[in-house]
N, C-alpha and C positions, 0 to 999 in steps of 0.2 A: 554577502552571501547569507541566506537564511536556511536552516535545516529544520524540517518537521519530522518528528519521530512518533510513530505509533507502535505500541507494544500490546500484543494480545496473545491469548492462549487458546488453542483449539480444545474445546471441551466435549466434543461429540465423537472422538475417535476418527475424525476425518482429516488428520494431519497430511497424509499423502495427497488427498484431493485438494486441500488448500494450497499446498506447495505447487501442485500442477496448475491450479488457477493462476498463480503468480507467474509461473513459467510461460503459460499460454495466454497471458493477459492481452487485452486488445490494444495496449500501448496508447490509449487515448491521452494520457497525461504527457506523453512525449512531445506533443505539439502545443501544449499549453504555454501561453506567453510567460516568460520568466523561468520556465522549468529548465533545470540543468541535468539532473540524473536521479536515478532511484536505486537503492540497494535494499535487498531483503536478506536479513541475517537470522540464523537459528542457532542459539547457544547449544553446545554439545551436552551440557549438564541439564538442559530443559528442552528436549526435542519437540515438545508440543507448543513451544513458545516461538513467536515470530516478532522480529523487530523490523519495522518498515521505516526506512529513512528516505526522505525526498529532499533534494537540494534545489534551491531556488535563488534567483538573483536578488530577491528581496521578499519581505514578509507580505507585502501587498499582493504580489503575484500568487503566492500560496493561498491567501485568503480569497482572492477572486476565483481560483480554481476550486477551492473547497466549497464555495457557494454555487458553483455552476451545475447545470443539468448534466453536462458531460461527466463531471465527477461522480454523480449518482449512477449514471449509465456504466461507468468504468467499474463500479463495485458490484454490479448486478451478478457477475459470475462467481463471486466468492460464496462458498457454501455457508449456510446458516449454522448457528450454534457456537459462536465464538464468545469468549469472555473478554 
């Protein structure tokens, strides 16, 4: 198992919109070879911060997804202005 973690902070006051983008995401990663699951966490003490965890069968599967056109299409709905 390989876990990839991304941590970012919403810097433009659009925390609710970013959250909605994750809830209503196109689920393109769900069919990526080697993908297991995704979790989106938000710490209570830092409500503008997001931790994105994706679980993969192996690191190669994650790397292939990360380099794919589908990866870039999946992120097109995320509002701009993140740190």
